[in-house]
PDB file of N, H, CA, C and O in Angstrom:
ATOM      1  N   UNK A   1     209.841 210.010 241.182  1.00  0.00           N
ATOM      2  CA  UNK A   1     211.064 210.862 241.407  1.00  0.00           C
ATOM      3  C   UNK A   1     211.990 209.674 242.070  1.00  0.00           C
ATOM      4  O   UNK A   1     213.208 209.850 242.093  1.00  0.00           O
ATOM      5  N   UNK A   2     211.488 208.603 242.549  1.00  0.00           N
ATOM      6  H   UNK A   2     210.498 208.460 242.531  1.00  0.00           H
ATOM      7  CA  UNK A   2     212.213 207.753 243.700  1.00  0.00           C
ATOM      8  C   UNK A   2     213.435 207.213 243.205  1.00  0.00           C
ATOM      9  O   UNK A   2     213.258 206.267 242.438  1.00  0.00           O
ATOM     10  N   UNK A   3     214.462 207.486 243.383  1.00  0.00           N
ATOM     11  H   UNK A   3     214.607 208.254 244.006  1.00  0.00           H
ATOM     12  CA  UNK A   3     216.184 207.148 243.241  1.00  0.00           C
ATOM     13  C   UNK A   3     216.574 208.100 242.362  1.00  0.00           C
ATOM     14  O   UNK A   3     217.500 207.686 241.664  1.00  0.00           O
ATOM     15  N   UNK A   4     216.204 209.344 242.083  1.00  0.00           N
ATOM     16  H   UNK A   4     215.452 209.680 242.650  1.00  0.00           H
ATOM     17  CA  UNK A   4     216.491 210.382 241.183  1.00  0.00           C
ATOM     18  C   UNK A   4     216.797 211.725 242.062  1.00  0.00           C
ATOM     19  O   UNK A   4     216.124 212.038 243.044  1.00  0.00           O
ATOM     20  N   UNK A   5     217.812 212.407 241.611  1.00  0.00           N
ATOM     21  H   UNK A   5     218.358 212.152 240.813  1.00  0.00           H
ATOM     22  CA  UNK A   5     218.092 213.700 242.112  1.00  0.00           C
ATOM     23  C   UNK A   5     216.920 214.611 241.543  1.00  0.00           C
ATOM     24  O   UNK A   5     216.474 214.540 240.398  1.00  0.00           O
ATOM     25  N   UNK A   6     216.510 215.456 242.515  1.00  0.00           N
ATOM     26  H   UNK A   6     216.872 215.513 243.446  1.00  0.00           H
ATOM     27  CA  UNK A   6     215.351 216.638 241.820  1.00  0.00           C
ATOM     28  C   UNK A   6     215.740 218.010 242.135  1.00  0.00           C
ATOM     29  O   UNK A   6     215.918 218.361 243.301  1.00  0.00           O
ATOM     30  N   UNK A   7     215.878 218.797 241.147  1.00  0.00           N
ATOM     31  H   UNK A   7     215.733 218.512 240.200  1.00  0.00           H
ATOM     32  CA  UNK A   7     216.306 220.178 241.257  1.00  0.00           C
ATOM     33  C   UNK A   7     215.017 220.876 241.068  1.00  0.00           C
ATOM     34  O   UNK A   7     214.385 220.517 240.074  1.00  0.00           O
ATOM     35  N   UNK A   8     214.436 221.891 241.884  1.00  0.00           N
ATOM     36  H   UNK A   8     214.949 222.182 242.691  1.00  0.00           H
ATOM     37  CA  UNK A   8     213.569 222.757 241.261  1.00  0.00           C
ATOM     38  C   UNK A   8     214.086 224.029 241.406  1.00  0.00           C
ATOM     39  O   UNK A   8     214.998 224.270 242.197  1.00  0.00           O
ATOM     40  N   UNK A   9     213.390 225.146 240.455  1.00  0.00           N
ATOM     41  H   UNK A   9     212.649 224.950 239.812  1.00  0.00           H
ATOM     42  CA  UNK A   9     213.567 226.606 240.168  1.00  0.00           C
ATOM     43  C   UNK A   9     212.646 227.070 239.693  1.00  0.00           C
ATOM     44  O   UNK A   9     211.825 226.248 239.285  1.00  0.00           O
ATOM     45  N   UNK A  10     212.363 228.287 239.535  1.00  0.00           N
ATOM     46  H   UNK A  10     213.029 228.954 239.867  1.00  0.00           H
ATOM     47  CA  UNK A  10     211.486 229.123 238.844  1.00  0.00           C
ATOM     48  C   UNK A  10     212.120 230.147 238.315  1.00  0.00           C
ATOM     49  O   UNK A  10     212.530 230.964 239.140  1.00  0.00           O
ATOM     50  N   UNK A  11     212.353 230.391 237.099  1.00  0.00           N
ATOM     51  H   UNK A  11     212.020 229.727 236.429  1.00  0.00           H
ATOM     52  CA  UNK A  11     212.945 231.499 236.438  1.00  0.00           C
ATOM     53  C   UNK A  11     212.229 232.648 236.680  1.00  0.00           C
ATOM     54  O   UNK A  11     212.963 233.628 236.806  1.00  0.00           O
ATOM     55  N   UNK A  12     211.063 232.870 236.790  1.00  0.00           N
ATOM     56  H   UNK A  12     210.466 232.074 236.688  1.00  0.00           H
ATOM     57  CA  UNK A  12     210.308 234.072 237.144  1.00  0.00           C
ATOM     58  C   UNK A  12     210.490 234.673 238.208  1.00  0.00           C
ATOM     59  O   UNK A  12     210.591 235.892 238.339  1.00  0.00           O
ATOM     60  N   UNK A  13     210.554 233.730 239.172  1.00  0.00           N
ATOM     61  H   UNK A  13     210.472 232.739 239.065  1.00  0.00           H
ATOM     62  CA  UNK A  13     210.916 234.575 240.707  1.00  0.00           C
ATOM     63  C   UNK A  13     212.048 234.435 241.505  1.00  0.00           C
ATOM     64  O   UNK A  13     212.315 235.015 242.557  1.00  0.00           O
ATOM     65  N   UNK A  14     212.836 233.401 240.743  1.00  0.00           N
ATOM     66  H   UNK A  14     212.619 232.929 239.888  1.00  0.00           H
ATOM     67  CA  UNK A  14     214.461 233.267 241.368  1.00  0.00           C
ATOM     68  C   UNK A  14     215.146 234.406 240.888  1.00  0.00           C
ATOM     69  O   UNK A  14     214.622 234.876 239.878  1.00  0.00           O
ATOM     70  N   UNK A  15     216.160 235.003 241.295  1.00  0.00           N
ATOM     71  H   UNK A  15     216.586 234.622 242.116  1.00  0.00           H
ATOM     72  CA  UNK A  15     217.247 235.771 240.624  1.00  0.00           C
ATOM     73  C   UNK A  15     218.303 234.943 240.480  1.00  0.00           C
ATOM     74  O   UNK A  15     219.253 235.250 241.200  1.00  0.00           O
ATOM     75  N   UNK A  16     218.476 233.902 239.726  1.00  0.00           N
ATOM     76  H   UNK A  16     217.704 233.652 239.141  1.00  0.00           H
ATOM     77  CA  UNK A  16     219.544 232.906 239.798  1.00  0.00           C
ATOM     78  C   UNK A  16     219.860 232.732 238.277  1.00  0.00           C
ATOM     79  O   UNK A  16     218.903 232.793 237.505  1.00  0.00           O
ATOM     80  N   UNK A  17     221.123 232.519 237.771  1.00  0.00           N
ATOM     81  H   UNK A  17     221.900 232.470 238.398  1.00  0.00           H
ATOM     82  CA  UNK A  17     221.409 232.081 236.609  1.00  0.00           C
ATOM     83  C   UNK A  17     221.337 230.481 236.553  1.00  0.00           C
ATOM     84  O   UNK A  17     222.180 229.769 237.100  1.00  0.00           O
ATOM     85  N   UNK A  18     220.507 230.113 236.009  1.00  0.00           N
ATOM     86  H   UNK A  18     219.823 230.691 235.564  1.00  0.00           H
ATOM     87  CA  UNK A  18     220.532 228.419 236.329  1.00  0.00           C
ATOM     88  C   UNK A  18     221.276 227.717 235.398  1.00  0.00           C
ATOM     89  O   UNK A  18     221.732 226.622 235.727  1.00  0.00           O
ATOM     90  N   UNK A  19     221.496 228.208 234.178  1.00  0.00           N
ATOM     91  H   UNK A  19     221.126 229.097 233.911  1.00  0.00           H
ATOM     92  CA  UNK A  19     222.309 227.831 232.931  1.00  0.00           C
ATOM     93  C   UNK A  19     223.631 227.588 233.555  1.00  0.00           C
ATOM     94  O   UNK A  19     224.203 226.505 233.431  1.00  0.00           O
ATOM     95  N   UNK A  20     224.235 228.814 234.381  1.00  0.00           N
ATOM     96  H   UNK A  20     223.770 229.694 234.481  1.00  0.00           H
ATOM     97  CA  UNK A  20     225.650 228.627 234.989  1.00  0.00           C
ATOM     98  C   UNK A  20     225.754 227.511 235.934  1.00  0.00           C
ATOM     99  O   UNK A  20     226.679 226.707 235.816  1.00  0.00           O
ATOM    100  N   UNK A  21     224.723 227.378 237.026  1.00  0.00           N
ATOM    101  H   UNK A  21     223.971 228.031 237.122  1.00  0.00           H
ATOM    102  CA  UNK A  21     224.846 226.367 237.838  1.00  0.00           C
ATOM    103  C   UNK A  21     224.535 224.950 237.517  1.00  0.00           C
ATOM    104  O   UNK A  21     224.940 224.006 238.195  1.00  0.00           O
ATOM    105  N   UNK A  22     223.787 224.840 236.437  1.00  0.00           N
ATOM    106  H   UNK A  22     223.458 225.607 235.886  1.00  0.00           H
ATOM    107  CA  UNK A  22     223.437 223.464 236.000  1.00  0.00           C
ATOM    108  C   UNK A  22     224.835 223.019 235.010  1.00  0.00           C
ATOM    109  O   UNK A  22     225.124 221.838 234.819  1.00  0.00           O
ATOM    110  N   UNK A  23     225.488 223.964 234.533  1.00  0.00           N
ATOM    111  H   UNK A  23     225.253 224.924 234.688  1.00  0.00           H
ATOM    112  CA  UNK A  23     226.543 223.924 233.673  1.00  0.00           C
ATOM    113  C   UNK A  23     227.500 223.432 234.659  1.00  0.00           C
ATOM    114  O   UNK A  23     227.917 222.359 234.222  1.00  0.00           O
ATOM    115  N   UNK A  24     228.047 223.699 235.775  1.00  0.00           N
ATOM    116  H   UNK A  24     227.709 224.571 236.130  1.00  0.00           H
ATOM    117  CA  UNK A  24     228.717 223.128 236.904  1.00  0.00           C
ATOM    118  C   UNK A  24     228.226 221.679 237.328  1.00  0.00           C
ATOM    119  O   UNK A  24     228.997 220.773 237.645  1.00  0.00           O
ATOM    120  N   UNK A  25     227.036 221.594 237.298  1.00  0.00           N
ATOM    121  H   UNK A  25     226.410 222.331 237.040  1.00  0.00           H
ATOM    122  CA  UNK A  25     226.519 220.190 238.052  1.00  0.00           C
ATOM    123  C   UNK A  25     226.634 219.123 237.090  1.00  0.00           C
ATOM    124  O   UNK A  25     227.029 218.008 237.432  1.00  0.00           O
ATOM    125  N   UNK A  26     226.297 219.416 235.857  1.00  0.00           N
ATOM    126  H   UNK A  26     225.977 220.321 235.579  1.00  0.00           H
ATOM    127  CA  UNK A  26     226.640 218.476 234.595  1.00  0.00           C
ATOM    128  C   UNK A  26     228.256 218.520 234.342  1.00  0.00           C
ATOM    129  O   UNK A  26     228.745 217.473 233.918  1.00  0.00           O
ATOM    130  N   UNK A  27     228.935 219.378 234.510  1.00  0.00           N
ATOM    131  H   UNK A  27     228.537 220.229 234.855  1.00  0.00           H
ATOM    132  CA  UNK A  27     230.337 219.210 234.128  1.00  0.00           C
ATOM    133  C   UNK A  27     231.063 218.445 234.952  1.00  0.00           C
ATOM    134  O   UNK A  27     232.015 217.769 234.561  1.00  0.00           O
ATOM    135  N   UNK A  28     230.563 218.512 236.453  1.00  0.00           N
ATOM    136  H   UNK A  28     229.790 219.061 236.771  1.00  0.00           H
ATOM    137  CA  UNK A  28     231.412 217.758 237.545  1.00  0.00           C
ATOM    138  C   UNK A  28     230.864 216.555 238.173  1.00  0.00           C
ATOM    139  O   UNK A  28     231.412 216.025 239.140  1.00  0.00           O
ATOM    140  N   UNK A  29     229.818 216.131 237.653  1.00  0.00           N
ATOM    141  H   UNK A  29     229.373 216.562 236.868  1.00  0.00           H
ATOM    142  CA  UNK A  29     229.047 214.852 238.143  1.00  0.00           C
ATOM    143  C   UNK A  29     228.927 214.025 236.834  1.00  0.00           C
ATOM    144  O   UNK A  29     229.200 214.407 235.697  1.00  0.00           O
ATOM    145  N   UNK A  30     228.503 212.919 237.194  1.00  0.00           N
ATOM    146  H   UNK A  30     228.281 212.608 238.118  1.00  0.00           H
ATOM    147  CA  UNK A  30     228.027 211.803 236.486  1.00  0.00           C
ATOM    148  C   UNK A  30     226.513 211.327 236.226  1.00  0.00           C
ATOM    149  O   UNK A  30     225.910 210.285 236.482  1.00  0.00           O
ATOM    150  N   UNK A  31     226.098 212.747 235.503  1.00  0.00           N
ATOM    151  H   UNK A  31     226.588 213.594 235.295  1.00  0.00           H
ATOM    152  CA  UNK A  31     224.650 212.283 235.190  1.00  0.00           C
ATOM    153  C   UNK A  31     224.486 212.011 233.791  1.00  0.00           C
ATOM    154  O   UNK A  31     224.957 212.523 232.776  1.00  0.00           O
ATOM    155  N   UNK A  32     223.440 210.767 234.082  1.00  0.00           N
ATOM    156  H   UNK A  32     223.057 210.351 234.907  1.00  0.00           H
ATOM    157  CA  UNK A  32     223.202 209.909 232.842  1.00  0.00           C
ATOM    158  C   UNK A  32     222.031 210.283 232.128  1.00  0.00           C
ATOM    159  O   UNK A  32     221.807 209.739 231.047  1.00  0.00           O
ATOM    160  N   UNK A  33     221.108 211.295 232.670  1.00  0.00           N
ATOM    161  H   UNK A  33     221.289 211.737 233.548  1.00  0.00           H
ATOM    162  CA  UNK A  33     220.076 211.954 231.948  1.00  0.00           C
ATOM    163  C   UNK A  33     219.668 212.963 232.751  1.00  0.00           C
ATOM    164  O   UNK A  33     219.982 213.142 233.928  1.00  0.00           O
ATOM    165  N   UNK A  34     218.591 213.947 231.720  1.00  0.00           N
ATOM    166  H   UNK A  34     218.336 213.802 230.764  1.00  0.00           H
ATOM    167  CA  UNK A  34     217.959 214.982 232.224  1.00  0.00           C
ATOM    168  C   UNK A  34     216.665 214.930 231.876  1.00  0.00           C
ATOM    169  O   UNK A  34     216.500 214.574 230.709  1.00  0.00           O
ATOM    170  N   UNK A  35     215.476 215.211 232.617  1.00  0.00           N
ATOM    171  H   UNK A  35     215.611 215.500 233.565  1.00  0.00           H
ATOM    172  CA  UNK A  35     214.102 215.339 232.551  1.00  0.00           C
ATOM    173  C   UNK A  35     213.624 216.549 232.782  1.00  0.00           C
ATOM    174  O   UNK A  35     213.241 216.595 233.951  1.00  0.00           O
ATOM    175  N   UNK A  36     213.478 217.446 232.288  1.00  0.00           N
ATOM    176  H   UNK A  36     213.789 217.409 231.338  1.00  0.00           H
ATOM    177  CA  UNK A  36     212.735 218.838 232.651  1.00  0.00           C
ATOM    178  C   UNK A  36     211.391 218.879 232.748  1.00  0.00           C
ATOM    179  O   UNK A  36     210.810 218.708 231.677  1.00  0.00           O
ATOM    180  N   UNK A  37     210.653 219.068 233.787  1.00  0.00           N
ATOM    181  H   UNK A  37     211.126 219.207 234.658  1.00  0.00           H
ATOM    182  CA  UNK A  37     209.351 219.230 233.926  1.00  0.00           C
ATOM    183  C   UNK A  37     209.023 220.609 234.192  1.00  0.00           C
ATOM    184  O   UNK A  37     209.534 221.273 235.094  1.00  0.00           O
ATOM    185  N   UNK A  38     208.088 221.047 233.316  1.00  0.00           N
ATOM    186  H   UNK A  38     207.673 220.508 232.583  1.00  0.00           H
ATOM    187  CA  UNK A  38     207.515 222.383 233.240  1.00  0.00           C
ATOM    188  C   UNK A  38     206.199 222.696 233.013  1.00  0.00           C
ATOM    189  O   UNK A  38     205.441 221.973 232.366  1.00  0.00           O
ATOM    190  N   UNK A  39     205.936 223.593 233.446  1.00  0.00           N
ATOM    191  H   UNK A  39     206.552 224.180 233.972  1.00  0.00           H
ATOM    192  CA  UNK A  39     204.275 224.091 233.028  1.00  0.00           C
ATOM    193  C   UNK A  39     204.160 224.724 231.835  1.00  0.00           C
ATOM    194  O   UNK A  39     205.226 225.180 231.423  1.00  0.00           O
ATOM    195  N   UNK A  40     203.193 224.903 231.132  1.00  0.00           N
ATOM    196  H   UNK A  40     202.327 224.532 231.467  1.00  0.00           H
ATOM    197  CA  UNK A  40     202.863 225.320 229.753  1.00  0.00           C
ATOM    198  C   UNK A  40     202.924 226.623 229.770  1.00  0.00           C
ATOM    199  O   UNK A  40     203.091 227.209 228.700  1.00  0.00           O
ATOM    200  N   UNK A  41     202.793 227.392 231.053  1.00  0.00           N
ATOM    201  H   UNK A  41     202.657 226.915 231.922  1.00  0.00           H
ATOM    202  CA  UNK A  41     202.909 228.758 230.867  1.00  0.00           C
ATOM    203  C   UNK A  41     204.324 229.458 230.226  1.00  0.00           C
ATOM    204  O   UNK A  41     205.423 228.921 230.365  1.00  0.00           O
ATOM    205  N   UNK A  42     204.144 230.613 229.575  1.00  0.00           N
ATOM    206  H   UNK A  42     203.251 231.050 229.462  1.00  0.00           H
ATOM    207  CA  UNK A  42     205.663 231.007 229.002  1.00  0.00           C
ATOM    208  C   UNK A  42     206.542 231.064 230.048  1.00  0.00           C
ATOM    209  O   UNK A  42     207.320 230.110 230.069  1.00  0.00           O
ATOM    210  N   UNK A  43     206.688 231.951 231.015  1.00  0.00           N
ATOM    211  H   UNK A  43     206.056 232.726 230.998  1.00  0.00           H
ATOM    212  CA  UNK A  43     207.657 231.748 232.029  1.00  0.00           C
ATOM    213  C   UNK A  43     208.786 230.400 232.343  1.00  0.00           C
ATOM    214  O   UNK A  43     210.009 230.420 232.478  1.00  0.00           O
ATOM    215  N   UNK A  44     208.011 229.502 232.381  1.00  0.00           N
ATOM    216  H   UNK A  44     207.017 229.486 232.272  1.00  0.00           H
ATOM    217  CA  UNK A  44     208.582 228.091 232.814  1.00  0.00           C
ATOM    218  C   UNK A  44     209.663 228.006 231.481  1.00  0.00           C
ATOM    219  O   UNK A  44     210.793 227.566 231.693  1.00  0.00           O
ATOM    220  N   UNK A  45     209.298 228.418 230.188  1.00  0.00           N
ATOM    221  H   UNK A  45     208.380 228.776 230.016  1.00  0.00           H
ATOM    222  CA  UNK A  45     210.601 228.209 229.179  1.00  0.00           C
ATOM    223  C   UNK A  45     211.653 228.677 229.384  1.00  0.00           C
ATOM    224  O   UNK A  45     212.502 228.396 228.538  1.00  0.00           O
ATOM    225  N   UNK A  46     212.019 229.424 230.353  1.00  0.00           N
ATOM    226  H   UNK A  46     211.329 229.652 231.040  1.00  0.00           H
ATOM    227  CA  UNK A  46     213.267 229.801 230.768  1.00  0.00           C
ATOM    228  C   UNK A  46     214.083 228.943 231.720  1.00  0.00           C
ATOM    229  O   UNK A  46     215.201 229.338 232.051  1.00  0.00           O
ATOM    230  N   UNK A  47     213.670 227.959 232.117  1.00  0.00           N
ATOM    231  H   UNK A  47     212.762 227.638 231.848  1.00  0.00           H
ATOM    232  CA  UNK A  47     214.114 226.809 232.509  1.00  0.00           C
ATOM    233  C   UNK A  47     214.718 225.599 231.587  1.00  0.00           C
ATOM    234  O   UNK A  47     215.698 224.872 231.752  1.00  0.00           O
ATOM    235  N   UNK A  48     213.700 225.682 230.511  1.00  0.00           N
ATOM    236  H   UNK A  48     212.904 226.273 230.377  1.00  0.00           H
ATOM    237  CA  UNK A  48     213.901 224.585 229.355  1.00  0.00           C
ATOM    238  C   UNK A  48     215.249 225.204 228.813  1.00  0.00           C
ATOM    239  O   UNK A  48     216.137 224.400 228.531  1.00  0.00           O
ATOM    240  N   UNK A  49     215.491 226.539 228.641  1.00  0.00           N
ATOM    241  H   UNK A  49     214.769 227.192 228.871  1.00  0.00           H
ATOM    242  CA  UNK A  49     216.629 227.252 227.870  1.00  0.00           C
ATOM    243  C   UNK A  49     217.645 227.155 228.558  1.00  0.00           C
ATOM    244  O   UNK A  49     218.669 226.955 227.905  1.00  0.00           O
ATOM    245  N   UNK A  50     217.783 227.234 229.875  1.00  0.00           N
ATOM    246  H   UNK A  50     216.951 227.397 230.406  1.00  0.00           H
ATOM    247  CA  UNK A  50     218.902 227.102 231.042  1.00  0.00           C
ATOM    248  C   UNK A  50     219.313 225.663 230.587  1.00  0.00           C
ATOM    249  O   UNK A  50     220.431 225.597 230.075  1.00  0.00           O
ATOM    250  N   UNK A  51     218.702 224.665 230.672  1.00  0.00           N
ATOM    251  H   UNK A  51     217.795 224.719 231.088  1.00  0.00           H
ATOM    252  CA  UNK A  51     219.299 223.177 230.182  1.00  0.00           C
ATOM    253  C   UNK A  51     219.475 223.315 229.195  1.00  0.00           C
ATOM    254  O   UNK A  51     220.511 222.716 228.907  1.00  0.00           O
ATOM    255  N   UNK A  52     218.963 223.909 228.174  1.00  0.00           N
ATOM    256  H   UNK A  52     218.121 224.396 228.408  1.00  0.00           H
ATOM    257  CA  UNK A  52     219.785 223.587 226.705  1.00  0.00           C
ATOM    258  C   UNK A  52     221.160 224.062 226.638  1.00  0.00           C
ATOM    259  O   UNK A  52     222.069 223.415 226.116  1.00  0.00           O
ATOM    260  N   UNK A  53     221.311 225.368 227.254  1.00  0.00           N
ATOM    261  H   UNK A  53     220.573 225.893 227.678  1.00  0.00           H
ATOM    262  CA  UNK A  53     222.567 225.947 227.573  1.00  0.00           C
ATOM    263  C   UNK A  53     223.515 225.566 228.291  1.00  0.00           C
ATOM    264  O   UNK A  53     224.678 225.880 228.040  1.00  0.00           O
ATOM    265  N   UNK A  54     223.076 224.625 229.576  1.00  0.00           N
ATOM    266  H   UNK A  54     222.131 224.370 229.780  1.00  0.00           H
ATOM    267  CA  UNK A  54     224.000 224.018 230.294  1.00  0.00           C
ATOM    268  C   UNK A  54     224.462 222.797 229.715  1.00  0.00           C
ATOM    269  O   UNK A  54     225.588 222.414 230.030  1.00  0.00           O
ATOM    270  N   UNK A  55     223.781 222.131 228.926  1.00  0.00           N
ATOM    271  H   UNK A  55     222.866 222.442 228.670  1.00  0.00           H
ATOM    272  CA  UNK A  55     224.158 221.100 228.397  1.00  0.00           C
ATOM    273  C   UNK A  55     225.184 221.168 227.222  1.00  0.00           C
ATOM    274  O   UNK A  55     226.026 220.302 226.985  1.00  0.00           O
ATOM    275  N   UNK A  56     224.983 222.389 226.482  1.00  0.00           N
ATOM    276  H   UNK A  56     224.299 223.093 226.674  1.00  0.00           H
ATOM    277  CA  UNK A  56     225.924 222.867 225.336  1.00  0.00           C
ATOM    278  C   UNK A  56     227.266 223.114 226.160  1.00  0.00           C
ATOM    279  O   UNK A  56     228.348 222.562 225.957  1.00  0.00           O
ATOM    280  N   UNK A  57     226.951 224.093 227.165  1.00  0.00           N
ATOM    281  H   UNK A  57     226.073 224.541 227.329  1.00  0.00           H
ATOM    282  CA  UNK A  57     228.247 224.586 227.829  1.00  0.00           C
ATOM    283  C   UNK A  57     229.306 223.661 228.733  1.00  0.00           C
ATOM    284  O   UNK A  57     230.378 224.037 229.208  1.00  0.00           O
ATOM    285  N   UNK A  58     228.666 222.292 228.834  1.00  0.00           N
ATOM    286  H   UNK A  58     227.795 221.987 228.448  1.00  0.00           H
ATOM    287  CA  UNK A  58     228.906 221.485 229.873  1.00  0.00           C
ATOM    288  C   UNK A  58     230.230 220.697 228.958  1.00  0.00           C
ATOM    289  O   UNK A  58     231.273 220.199 229.381  1.00  0.00           O
ATOM    290  N   UNK A  59     229.743 220.812 227.663  1.00  0.00           N
ATOM    291  H   UNK A  59     228.896 221.216 227.319  1.00  0.00           H
ATOM    292  CA  UNK A  59     230.358 219.520 226.757  1.00  0.00           C
ATOM    293  C   UNK A  59     230.005 218.235 226.519  1.00  0.00           C
ATOM    294  O   UNK A  59     230.511 217.563 225.620  1.00  0.00           O
ATOM    295  N   UNK A  60     229.149 217.837 227.283  1.00  0.00           N
ATOM    296  H   UNK A  60     228.737 218.382 228.013  1.00  0.00           H
ATOM    297  CA  UNK A  60     228.543 216.583 227.594  1.00  0.00           C
ATOM    298  C   UNK A  60     227.395 216.225 226.691  1.00  0.00           C
ATOM    299  O   UNK A  60     226.488 217.013 226.421  1.00  0.00           O
ATOM    300  N   UNK A  61     227.484 214.955 226.223  1.00  0.00           N
ATOM    301  H   UNK A  61     228.221 214.315 226.441  1.00  0.00           H
ATOM    302  CA  UNK A  61     226.243 214.613 225.145  1.00  0.00           C
ATOM    303  C   UNK A  61     225.500 213.695 226.311  1.00  0.00           C
ATOM    304  O   UNK A  61     225.987 212.649 226.741  1.00  0.00           O
ATOM    305  N   UNK A  62     224.283 214.241 226.733  1.00  0.00           N
ATOM    306  H   UNK A  62     223.887 215.090 226.383  1.00  0.00           H
ATOM    307  CA  UNK A  62     223.556 213.683 227.689  1.00  0.00           C
ATOM    308  C   UNK A  62     222.195 213.680 227.235  1.00  0.00           C
ATOM    309  O   UNK A  62     221.672 214.742 226.899  1.00  0.00           O
ATOM    310  N   UNK A  63     221.517 212.508 227.187  1.00  0.00           N
ATOM    311  H   UNK A  63     221.942 211.645 227.461  1.00  0.00           H
ATOM    312  CA  UNK A  63     219.934 212.487 227.134  1.00  0.00           C
ATOM    313  C   UNK A  63     219.213 213.627 227.611  1.00  0.00           C
ATOM    314  O   UNK A  63     219.632 214.217 228.607  1.00  0.00           O
ATOM    315  N   UNK A  64     218.340 213.950 227.111  1.00  0.00           N
ATOM    316  H   UNK A  64     218.000 213.471 226.301  1.00  0.00           H
ATOM    317  CA  UNK A  64     217.148 214.783 227.676  1.00  0.00           C
ATOM    318  C   UNK A  64     216.162 214.948 227.214  1.00  0.00           C
ATOM    319  O   UNK A  64     216.038 215.009 225.991  1.00  0.00           O
ATOM    320  N   UNK A  65     215.041 215.084 228.142  1.00  0.00           N
ATOM    321  H   UNK A  65     215.142 215.034 229.135  1.00  0.00           H
ATOM    322  CA  UNK A  65     213.503 215.280 227.492  1.00  0.00           C
ATOM    323  C   UNK A  65     213.206 216.350 228.290  1.00  0.00           C
ATOM    324  O   UNK A  65     213.891 216.671 229.261  1.00  0.00           O
ATOM    325  N   UNK A  66     211.868 217.118 227.802  1.00  0.00           N
ATOM    326  H   UNK A  66     211.312 216.858 227.013  1.00  0.00           H
ATOM    327  CA  UNK A  66     211.004 217.912 228.442  1.00  0.00           C
ATOM    328  C   UNK A  66     209.400 217.362 228.726  1.00  0.00           C
ATOM    329  O   UNK A  66     208.626 217.189 227.785  1.00  0.00           O
ATOM    330  N   UNK A  67     209.199 217.233 229.461  1.00  0.00           N
ATOM    331  H   UNK A  67     209.827 217.373 230.226  1.00  0.00           H
ATOM    332  CA  UNK A  67     207.573 217.026 230.129  1.00  0.00           C
ATOM    333  C   UNK A  67     206.831 218.469 230.256  1.00  0.00           C
ATOM    334  O   UNK A  67     207.256 219.261 231.098  1.00  0.00           O
ATOM    335  N   UNK A  68     205.773 218.805 229.467  1.00  0.00           N
ATOM    336  H   UNK A  68     205.428 218.162 228.783  1.00  0.00           H
ATOM    337  CA  UNK A  68     205.034 219.867 229.942  1.00  0.00           C
ATOM    338  C   UNK A  68     203.747 219.695 230.469  1.00  0.00           C
ATOM    339  O   UNK A  68     202.880 219.007 229.930  1.00  0.00           O
ATOM    340  N   UNK A  69     203.627 220.260 231.427  1.00  0.00           N
ATOM    341  H   UNK A  69     204.331 220.819 231.865  1.00  0.00           H
ATOM    342  CA  UNK A  69     202.297 220.015 232.124  1.00  0.00           C
ATOM    343  C   UNK A  69     201.218 221.046 232.151  1.00  0.00           C
ATOM    344  O   UNK A  69     201.609 222.172 232.459  1.00  0.00           O
ATOM    345  N   UNK A  70     200.018 220.917 231.912  1.00  0.00           N
ATOM    346  H   UNK A  70     199.701 220.002 231.662  1.00  0.00           H
ATOM    347  CA  UNK A  70     199.113 222.101 231.462  1.00  0.00           C
ATOM    348  C   UNK A  70     198.574 222.452 232.993  1.00  0.00           C
ATOM    349  O   UNK A  70     198.721 221.754 233.996  1.00  0.00           O
ATOM    350  N   UNK A  71     197.825 223.899 232.867  1.00  0.00           N
ATOM    351  H   UNK A  71     197.707 224.466 232.052  1.00  0.00           H
ATOM    352  CA  UNK A  71     197.347 224.493 234.011  1.00  0.00           C
ATOM    353  C   UNK A  71     196.533 223.731 234.684  1.00  0.00           C
ATOM    354  O   UNK A  71     196.310 223.946 235.875  1.00  0.00           O
ATOM    355  N   UNK A  72     195.771 222.366 233.764  1.00  0.00           N
ATOM    356  H   UNK A  72     195.952 222.192 232.796  1.00  0.00           H
ATOM    357  CA  UNK A  72     194.779 221.737 234.665  1.00  0.00           C
ATOM    358  C   UNK A  72     195.478 220.595 235.156  1.00  0.00           C
ATOM    359  O   UNK A  72     194.831 219.749 235.774  1.00  0.00           O
ATOM    360  N   UNK A  73     196.768 220.435 234.964  1.00  0.00           N
ATOM    361  H   UNK A  73     197.294 221.121 234.462  1.00  0.00           H
ATOM    362  CA  UNK A  73     197.460 219.121 235.682  1.00  0.00           C
ATOM    363  C   UNK A  73     197.480 218.090 234.666  1.00  0.00           C
ATOM    364  O   UNK A  73     197.516 216.979 235.195  1.00  0.00           O
ATOM    365  N   UNK A  74     197.471 218.052 233.502  1.00  0.00           N
ATOM    366  H   UNK A  74     197.442 218.955 233.073  1.00  0.00           H
ATOM    367  CA  UNK A  74     197.235 217.231 232.325  1.00  0.00           C
ATOM    368  C   UNK A  74     198.601 217.298 231.847  1.00  0.00           C
ATOM    369  O   UNK A  74     199.091 218.418 231.699  1.00  0.00           O
ATOM    370  N   UNK A  75     199.239 216.344 231.602  1.00  0.00           N
ATOM    371  H   UNK A  75     198.841 215.434 231.722  1.00  0.00           H
ATOM    372  CA  UNK A  75     200.569 216.044 230.717  1.00  0.00           C
ATOM    373  C   UNK A  75     200.491 216.131 229.224  1.00  0.00           C
ATOM    374  O   UNK A  75     199.926 215.351 228.457  1.00  0.00           O
ATOM    375  N   UNK A  76     201.153 217.210 228.955  1.00  0.00           N
ATOM    376  H   UNK A  76     201.612 217.844 229.578  1.00  0.00           H
ATOM    377  CA  UNK A  76     200.730 217.520 227.261  1.00  0.00           C
ATOM    378  C   UNK A  76     201.869 217.114 226.503  1.00  0.00           C
ATOM    379  O   UNK A  76     201.651 217.029 225.294  1.00  0.00           O
ATOM    380  N   UNK A  77     203.280 216.781 226.967  1.00  0.00           N
ATOM    381  H   UNK A  77     203.458 216.850 227.949  1.00  0.00           H
ATOM    382  CA  UNK A  77     204.296 216.147 226.289  1.00  0.00           C
ATOM    383  C   UNK A  77     204.766 214.895 227.104  1.00  0.00           C
ATOM    384  O   UNK A  77     205.672 214.182 226.674  1.00  0.00           O
TER     385      UNK A  77
END
């Protein structure tokens, strides 16, 4: 994660609209790419959905990827 900006959130525990916040970040900054690192548990799907929405709402075409980590720590995707 060296030389990268890292944002951390938990859609299950945080009472925040990540899609709205991420849309503003993407819209007003020169973001080159987005990598979502999430756990395989269902509640982490919310952060992936928020990023998808933010990318659409920002109006920018930015490469992005999702990396899923299993509960035992192995990388699935």
